[in-house]
C-alpha positions as CSV (number, residue, x, y, z in Angstrom):
1,M,0.0,0.0,0.0
2,E,1.3,3.4,-0.9
3,K,2.4,5.5,2.1
4,S,0.4,8.6,2.8
5,R,2.1,12.0,2.3
6,L,2.3,12.5,6.0
7,A,4.0,9.1,6.4
8,Q,6.4,10.0,3.6
9,A,7.2,13.3,5.4
10,R,7.9,11.4,8.6
11,K,10.2,8.9,6.9
12,K,12.0,11.7,5.1
13,K,13.0,13.0,8.6
14,H,13.9,9.5,9.6
15,W,11.5,9.7,12.6
16,T,9.7,6.9,14.2
17,L,6.0,7.2,14.9
18,K,6.8,7.9,18.6
19,Q,9.2,10.7,17.7
20,A,6.7,12.3,15.3
21,A,3.8,12.0,17.8
22,N,6.0,13.5,20.6
23,A,6.9,16.4,18.3
24,V,3.2,17.3,17.8
25,G,2.1,16.4,21.3
26,V,-0.3,13.5,20.6
27,S,-0.3,9.8,21.1
28,I,1.3,7.3,18.8
29,N,-2.1,5.8,18.0
30,T,-3.5,9.2,17.0
31,F,-0.5,10.0,14.7
32,N,-0.9,6.5,13.1
33,R,-4.6,7.1,12.5
34,W,-3.6,10.4,10.7
35,E,-1.2,8.6,8.5
36,L,-3.8,5.9,7.7
37,G,-6.4,8.5,6.9
38,E,-8.7,7.2,9.6
39,Q,-8.8,10.6,11.3
40,R,-8.0,14.2,10.5
41,P,-5.9,16.4,12.7
42,Y,-7.4,19.5,14.5
43,R,-6.5,22.9,13.0
44,H,-3.9,23.5,15.7
45,N,-2.4,20.1,15.0
46,L,-2.2,20.9,11.3
47,D,-0.4,24.1,12.0
48,Q,2.1,22.2,14.1
49,L,2.6,19.5,11.4
50,C,3.3,22.2,8.8
51,K,5.9,23.7,11.1
52,I,7.8,20.6,12.1
53,F,7.9,19.1,8.6
54,N,8.4,22.5,6.9
55,A,5.7,21.6,4.4
56,S,2.3,23.0,3.3
57,L,-1.0,21.3,4.0
58,E,-1.2,20.2,0.4
59,E,2.2,18.6,0.6
60,L,1.1,16.7,3.7
61,G,-2.1,15.5,2.1
62,F,-4.5,17.8,3.9
63,G,-5.1,20.2,1.1
64,F,-8.9,20.2,1.3
65,E,-8.6,21.9,4.7
66,A,-8.2,25.2,2.8
67,I,-11.5,24.7,0.8
68,N,-13.4,27.2,3.0
69,A,-10.7,29.8,2.5
70,V,-10.9,29.7,-1.3
71,Q,-14.6,29.1,-1.7
72,P,-16.0,31.1,-4.7
73,P,-18.2,34.0,-3.8
74,P,-21.9,33.3,-3.5
75,H,-24.3,34.1,-6.3
76,P,-25.7,37.7,-6.1
77,L,-29.2,36.3,-5.8
78,I,-28.2,34.3,-2.7
79,I,-26.7,37.5,-1.2
80,D,-29.9,39.4,-2.0
81,L,-32.0,36.7,-0.4
82,F,-30.0,35.8,2.7
83,G,-27.4,38.5,3.0
84,H,-29.3,40.4,5.7
85,D,-31.1,37.5,7.3
86,L,-29.0,36.6,10.3
87,V,-31.0,33.5,11.2
88,M,-30.5,32.0,7.7
89,R,-26.9,32.9,7.6
90,L,-26.1,31.2,10.9
91,Q,-28.2,28.2,10.3
92,S,-26.7,27.6,6.8
93,V,-23.4,27.0,8.5
94,A,-24.9,24.0,10.4
95,F,-25.7,22.1,7.2
96,V,-22.3,22.0,5.6
97,P,-20.3,19.1,7.2
98,Q,-16.8,20.3,8.1
99,R,-14.4,20.4,11.0
100,F,-16.2,21.7,14.1
101,E,-13.5,24.3,14.6
102,A,-14.3,25.8,11.1
103,V,-18.0,25.8,11.9
104,Q,-17.5,27.8,15.1
105,R,-15.1,30.2,13.4
106,Q,-17.8,30.9,10.7
107,V,-20.5,31.5,13.3
108,T,-18.3,34.0,15.2
109,T,-17.3,35.7,11.9
110,I,-21.0,36.2,10.9
111,L,-21.8,37.6,14.3
112,E,-18.9,40.0,14.2
113,E,-20.0,41.3,10.8
114,F,-23.5,41.7,12.1
115,D,-22.3,43.6,15.2
116,T,-20.1,45.8,13.0
117,M,-23.2,46.9,11.1
118,H,-24.9,47.7,14.4
119,G,-27.5,45.1,13.8
120,D,-30.6,44.9,16.1
121,M,-29.7,43.0,19.3
122,M,-33.1,41.4,19.5
123,T,-32.6,39.9,16.1
124,R,-29.2,38.7,17.2
125,R,-30.6,37.1,20.3
126,D,-33.4,35.4,18.4
127,A,-31.0,34.0,15.8
128,L,-28.7,32.6,18.5
129,L,-31.6,31.0,20.4
130,R,-32.8,29.3,17.1
131,L,-29.3,28.1,16.3
132,A,-28.8,26.7,19.8
133,S,-32.1,24.7,19.3
134,L,-31.3,23.5,15.8
135,P,-29.3,20.3,16.8
136,L,-32.3,19.2,18.9
137,I,-34.9,19.2,16.2
138,A,-34.3,15.6,15.2
139,S,-35.2,14.5,18.7
140,L,-38.7,16.1,18.3
141,R,-39.5,14.2,15.2
142,P,-39.8,10.4,15.9
143,G,-39.2,8.3,12.8
144,M,-36.7,10.6,11.2
145,P,-33.6,8.9,9.7
146,V,-30.7,8.6,12.1
147,R,-28.3,11.5,11.6
148,Q,-24.8,10.8,10.4
149,P,-21.9,11.6,12.8
150,T,-20.8,14.4,10.5
151,D,-24.2,16.0,10.7
152,V,-24.4,15.7,14.5
153,I,-20.9,17.1,15.0
154,T,-21.5,20.0,12.6
155,Q,-24.8,21.0,14.1
156,C,-23.7,20.6,17.7
157,A,-20.6,22.7,16.9
158,A,-22.8,25.5,15.5
159,G,-25.2,25.2,18.5
160,M,-22.3,25.4,20.9
161,A,-21.0,28.5,19.3
162,A,-24.5,30.0,19.8
163,C,-24.6,28.8,23.4
164,W,-21.2,30.5,24.2
165,H,-22.5,33.8,22.9
166,L,-25.8,33.4,24.8
167,S,-23.9,32.8,28.0
168,E,-22.6,36.4,27.8
169,S,-26.2,37.8,28.1
170,S,-27.6,39.8,31.0
171,L,-30.9,37.8,30.8
172,E,-31.4,34.9,33.1
173,E,-33.5,33.1,30.4
174,D,-30.5,33.1,28.0
175,L,-28.2,31.5,30.6
176,H,-30.7,28.8,31.3
177,R,-31.3,28.2,27.5
178,A,-27.6,27.9,26.9
179,F,-27.1,25.5,29.8
180,K,-30.0,23.3,28.8
181,A,-29.0,23.2,25.2
182,A,-25.4,22.2,26.0
183,S,-26.7,19.5,28.3
184,A,-29.0,18.2,25.5
185,Y,-26.2,17.9,23.0
186,I,-24.1,15.6,25.2
187,P,-26.0,12.2,24.7
188,A,-25.7,12.1,20.9
189,L,-22.0,13.2,21.1
190,K,-21.2,10.6,23.7
191,S,-22.7,8.0,21.5
192,I,-20.3,9.0,18.7
193,V,-17.4,8.9,21.2
194,E,-18.3,5.3,22.1
195,H,-19.1,3.9,18.7
196,S,-17.1,5.8,16.1
197,S,-13.3,5.5,15.9
198,Q,-13.2,8.0,13.0
199,Y,-15.1,10.8,14.7
200,R,-14.3,9.9,18.3
201,Q,-12.0,12.8,19.0
202,D,-14.2,15.5,17.4
203,A,-17.1,14.3,19.4
204,A,-15.1,14.1,22.6
205,A,-13.9,17.7,22.1
206,L,-17.4,18.9,21.7
207,V,-18.5,17.0,24.8
208,G,-15.6,18.8,26.6
209,Q,-16.9,22.1,25.3
210,C,-20.4,21.4,26.5
211,S,-19.1,20.5,30.0
212,L,-16.9,23.6,30.0
213,L,-20.0,25.8,29.3
214,K,-21.9,23.9,32.0
215,T,-19.1,24.7,34.4
216,V,-19.2,28.5,33.9
217,L,-23.0,28.6,33.9
218,G,-23.3,25.9,36.6
219,W,-21.9,28.0,39.4
220,H,-24.6,30.5,38.7
221,L,-27.5,28.2,38.1
222,V,-27.1,24.8,39.8
223,G,-24.4,25.1,42.4
224,L,-20.6,25.0,42.8
225,K,-20.3,21.3,43.6
226,Q,-21.9,20.4,40.3
227,A,-19.9,23.0,38.5
228,I,-16.7,21.4,39.8
229,S,-17.8,18.0,38.5
230,Y,-18.7,19.5,35.1
231,A,-15.1,20.9,35.0
232,Q,-13.7,17.5,35.7
233,D,-15.9,16.0,32.9
234,A,-14.4,18.7,30.5
235,I,-10.9,17.7,31.5
236,T,-11.6,14.0,31.0
237,Y,-13.1,14.5,27.5
238,A,-10.4,17.0,26.5
239,Q,-7.8,14.3,27.3
240,A,-9.8,11.7,25.3
241,A,-9.8,14.2,22.4
242,E,-6.0,14.8,23.0
243,D,-6.9,18.5,22.9
244,M,-4.4,20.4,25.1
245,T,-6.0,23.7,24.5
246,L,-9.4,22.5,25.8
247,Q,-7.7,20.6,28.7
248,V,-5.8,23.7,29.9
249,T,-9.0,25.8,29.6
250,A,-11.0,23.3,31.6
251,M,-8.4,23.3,34.4
252,D,-8.5,27.1,34.4
253,Y,-12.3,27.0,34.8
254,Q,-12.0,24.3,37.5
255,S,-9.7,26.6,39.5
256,W,-12.3,29.3,39.4
257,A,-15.0,26.8,40.5
258,Y,-12.8,25.9,43.5
259,Y,-12.2,29.6,44.2
260,Y,-15.9,30.4,44.3
261,D,-16.5,27.4,46.5
262,Q,-14.0,28.8,49.1
263,Q,-11.6,26.0,48.5
264,S,-8.6,28.3,48.2
265,K,-5.9,25.6,48.4
266,L,-7.4,23.5,45.6
267,A,-8.0,26.7,43.6
268,V,-4.3,27.7,43.7
269,Q,-3.1,24.1,43.1
270,T,-5.3,23.7,40.0
271,A,-4.3,27.1,38.7
272,A,-0.6,26.1,39.3
273,Q,-1.1,22.9,37.3
274,A,-2.7,24.8,34.4
275,H,0.2,27.4,34.6
276,A,2.7,24.5,34.4
277,L,1.1,23.2,31.3
278,V,1.2,26.6,29.7
279,R,4.9,26.8,30.3
280,L,5.4,23.2,29.0
281,Y,3.3,23.6,25.9
282,E,3.8,27.3,25.3
283,A,4.4,27.0,21.6
284,K,1.3,24.9,21.0
285,L,-1.2,26.9,23.0
286,P,-3.0,30.1,21.9
287,P,-1.2,33.1,23.6
288,I,-4.6,34.5,24.6
289,L,-5.3,31.3,26.6
290,S,-1.8,31.4,28.2
291,S,-2.6,35.0,29.2
292,G,-5.9,34.0,30.8
293,V,-4.3,31.1,32.8
294,C,-1.6,33.4,34.1
295,C,-4.2,35.9,35.2
296,S,-6.1,33.2,37.0
297,Y,-3.0,31.9,38.7
298,A,-2.1,35.5,39.9
299,V,-5.6,35.9,41.4
300,M,-5.5,32.6,43.2
301,Q,-2.0,33.3,44.6
302,A,-3.2,36.7,45.9
303,R,-6.3,35.2,47.3
304,N,-4.2,32.6,49.1
305,G,-1.8,35.2,50.4
306,E,1.1,33.7,48.4
307,P,3.9,35.8,46.9
308,G,4.6,36.2,43.2
309,S,1.2,37.2,41.9
310,V,2.6,40.4,40.3
311,R,5.3,38.5,38.5
312,I,2.8,36.0,37.2
313,F,0.5,38.8,36.0
314,E,3.4,40.3,34.1
315,Q,3.6,37.0,32.2
316,A,-0.1,37.4,31.4
317,E,0.6,40.8,30.0
318,K,3.4,39.4,27.8
319,Y,1.1,36.7,26.4
320,F,-1.7,39.2,25.8
321,L,0.6,41.4,23.8
322,I,1.8,38.5,21.7
323,S,-1.9,37.6,21.1
324,S,-2.9,41.1,20.1
325,Q,-0.1,41.1,17.5
326,G,-0.9,37.8,16.0
327,T,-3.8,35.9,14.4
328,P,-7.0,36.0,16.6
329,S,-7.7,32.7,18.4
330,H,-10.4,30.6,16.7
331,Y,-11.3,28.7,19.8
332,I,-14.9,29.7,20.8
333,Y,-14.2,29.1,24.5
334,T,-11.0,31.1,24.8
335,G,-12.6,34.5,24.4
336,Y,-10.3,36.2,26.9
337,T,-10.4,39.9,26.4
338,L,-8.8,43.2,27.6
339,S,-11.9,43.5,29.9
340,D,-11.1,40.2,31.6
341,M,-7.5,41.4,32.1
342,F,-8.7,44.5,33.9
343,V,-11.1,42.5,36.0
344,N,-8.5,40.0,37.1
345,Y,-5.9,42.7,37.7
346,G,-8.4,44.5,40.0
347,I,-9.3,41.3,41.9
348,M,-5.6,40.5,42.3
349,Q,-4.9,44.0,43.7
350,Y,-7.9,43.8,46.0
351,F,-6.7,40.6,47.6
352,S,-3.2,42.0,47.8
353,G,-4.5,44.9,49.9
354,E,-4.0,47.5,47.1
355,H,-7.6,48.7,47.1
356,G,-6.9,52.0,45.3
357,K,-5.2,50.2,42.4
358,A,-8.1,47.7,42.4
359,Q,-10.6,50.6,42.0
360,D,-8.6,52.2,39.3
361,A,-8.7,48.9,37.3
362,F,-12.5,48.5,37.8
363,Y,-13.1,52.1,36.8
364,Q,-11.5,51.3,33.4
365,L,-14.5,49.0,32.9
366,I,-17.4,50.7,34.5
367,D,-18.0,54.4,35.0
368,P,-18.2,55.0,38.8
369,Q,-20.8,57.7,38.4
370,Q,-23.1,56.5,35.6
371,L,-22.3,52.8,36.1
372,T,-22.2,52.4,32.3
373,T,-19.7,50.0,30.8
374,K,-16.6,51.4,29.1
375,L,-15.5,48.1,27.6
376,P,-17.5,45.0,26.6
377,L,-18.5,42.9,29.6
378,S,-20.7,39.8,29.9
379,G,-23.6,40.1,32.2
380,R,-22.0,37.8,34.7
381,T,-18.7,39.6,34.7
382,R,-20.3,43.1,35.0
383,V,-22.1,42.0,38.2
384,E,-18.9,40.6,39.7
385,T,-17.0,43.8,38.9
386,L,-19.7,46.0,40.5
387,N,-19.5,43.9,43.7
388,F,-15.8,44.2,43.8
389,M,-16.1,48.0,43.3
390,A,-18.4,48.0,46.4
391,L,-15.9,45.9,48.4
392,S,-12.9,48.1,47.3
393,S,-14.9,51.2,48.3
394,L,-15.5,49.7,51.7
395,K,-11.7,49.2,52.2
396,Q,-10.8,52.8,51.5
397,K,-9.6,55.0,54.3
398,D,-12.1,57.7,53.5
399,K,-15.2,55.6,52.9
400,D,-18.0,57.0,50.8
401,M,-21.2,55.4,51.9
402,E,-23.3,56.8,49.1
403,Q,-20.9,55.5,46.5
404,T,-20.6,52.1,48.1
405,I,-24.4,51.8,48.2
406,R,-24.7,52.7,44.5
407,F,-22.2,50.1,43.5
408,W,-23.8,47.4,45.8
409,K,-27.4,48.1,44.6
410,A,-26.3,47.7,41.0
411,A,-24.5,44.4,41.9
412,M,-27.5,43.0,43.8
413,N,-30.0,44.0,41.1
414,G,-27.8,42.4,38.5
415,A,-27.5,39.2,40.5
416,V,-31.3,39.1,40.8
417,S,-31.8,39.8,37.1
418,L,-29.5,36.9,36.2
419,Q,-30.9,34.8,39.1
420,S,-27.2,33.9,39.7
421,E,-26.8,32.0,43.0
422,Q,-23.0,32.9,43.0
423,R,-23.5,36.6,42.3
424,Y,-26.3,36.8,44.9
425,T,-24.1,35.1,47.5
426,E,-21.2,37.5,46.8
427,A,-23.5,40.6,47.0
428,H,-25.2,39.3,50.2
429,L,-21.8,38.9,51.9
430,T,-20.9,42.5,50.8
431,Y,-24.1,43.7,52.4
432,E,-23.1,42.1,55.7
433,I,-19.8,43.9,55.6
434,M,-21.6,47.2,54.9
435,D,-23.8,46.6,57.9
436,A,-20.8,46.0,60.1
437,V,-19.0,49.1,58.9
438,W,-22.0,51.3,59.3
439,P,-23.9,49.7,62.2
440,N,-27.4,51.2,62.9
441,E,-27.2,53.4,59.8
442,K,-30.7,53.8,58.5
443,K,-29.8,53.9,54.8
444,I,-28.0,50.5,55.2
445,K,-30.8,48.9,57.2
446,E,-33.3,50.0,54.5
447,L,-31.3,48.0,51.9
448,R,-31.9,44.6,53.7
449,E,-35.1,44.0,51.9
450,L,-33.1,43.9,48.6
451,T,-31.2,40.9,50.0
452,I,-34.3,38.7,50.1
453,H,-33.7,35.7,47.8
454,W,-36.0,35.3,44.9
């Protein structure tokens, strides 16, 4: 049998399967399946293969990966019919079988174009809700033909992209819809993991994504213990997919779940493990992810009273700069932004006792007078930032009660709007501190009715 182009490239370097697999960071069995044509590498694996063999995708036998990049422009009639219909544009992506990473890139690109044109946000939300529901239609129609693995993977990939965008909403309904949709995708994807050797890794990666989203929404909607277990599921399936980017991201999320659960020791240990993987696989991970992991580790260290948080945060800034100068990350779940960096810097400074610096960081995100956002923030992160603004205000030498109350009320109202258990707990604890700082103060006592749980 004629050797594949990838096998020929490996032989040309006089490498064994083990040496080639180690160079890319996958198992021998996975590399062997690539050579036999039983499985296609992920996009980041393809980039690494081109680099280590100094060859193009075409030369390695993966030329059709570039099909999407050279696709001919659509017919003018199609543009006229669907060009301004966001629902149709998004759903069309879910019906062209391709790598799940490419599907999610296209969904994000379409949304970015829509946002640039200042499209109606209600139309955007409706389109996302429909796309999130699309992979579940088959289950509502008994007797329909069983879907092929490629269809399940493509549609769930598109649906997951929609769910990630919905998770940034300030509406409680959107968070619940995203959580439920991600949960509903899992059985069909797990079935592919168990029964298909060809599509096992793609399906496992998507199960990992579903579990990752359930982690970040879980600590708001169902409780921290379950969120921690979802994070472990994400790690397990990321390992099954041999997807180091997903694994490191899942560990980062797990450290935050431990942090919110007041398990500071486990939080810093998990963050340290993720940070160690960043240093070990630096060249293979998106710099934006490395930046986020360093930020998390710096926060966990500061929260635990450990030294070195500033030095770690400097690493985060270095990775962020590298990311801003390179190609944007195409991983839907590594959407770390400048806003996140300001939030984490402020939290780190707060726990380090530098409350003035913490406030300065938070004020880069939210105007302290109008409480309007200066940079894009998800609903969840905005409420957390407001609560830390109230806490930082409480720690100032010259405390401003009116300002603290304004920050706190916005945080509590936001928690109630999201119906986030985590944000409610944080705001409730802040109220207790306010009550201790200003005992018997009528204005503070009058706020207690706002702490009543929904």
